N, C-alpha and C positions, 0 to 999 in steps of 0.2 A: 504493500498500499503504501503509495507517494505521502511525504511529508506534509503536503497540502491539504489532501483529504484526511489525513489522519487528523490534523488540527480541527479540519471543520467538524468530523464527527464529534470530537472530545466537544468542542462547544456547542453544539446541536443537543448534545447529551446533557451537558451542564444547564442551557436553557429550558430544556424540556424539564428536568429536573425542578429547576426553579418554579416554573411555570406552574409545574401540579402541585408541588408543595407549596407554593403561596395560595393557590386556589381550594385546598383541600383543608388546611391550616388556618388561613385566615379568618374566614367566617366564625369559628368558634373561637377563635381568640378575639375577635372582635365582641363577642357576646358575654365572653367571660374573660376580661382584660387581666388576668393572673400569667403574667409569664413565667413567672417561676412555677407556678402549677402545671403549667402546660410544659414544660421541660422535664419536671417529674412525671408526667401524666402520658410520657412517651409510649407506652405500653397499653393504652386506653383508648379506645377510638373516641373520636376522629382522628387523635395525633398519631395513631399508628399506621394510619394509610398513608399519609404525608411521610412518614420515615419508611414506610415499605416501598414508596417510590424510588428511595436511595437504593435500593437491591436491583432495582431495573435499570438504573443509571450505571450502576457498578458494573453489572452484565454487559451493557452496550460498549462502554470505555473499555473493559476487559477485550471484549470480542475484537475491537478496534484496533485494542495492541497487539494480538494475537495474528490479526490477519495482516 
């Protein structure tokens, strides 16, 4: 894989993760603005869904790195 394509895939994965994380985590954080509680509730829905997006982003980045 060319270096330019690799960088584009990494940037796209990062932006996609940021967008998904923001769309999933921001509404409950606005409803209950306890940031420390949000960090502590990482394994509780809806925050867990946002954190799970990290797994998908890591998979895409690892796949791009291997190819």
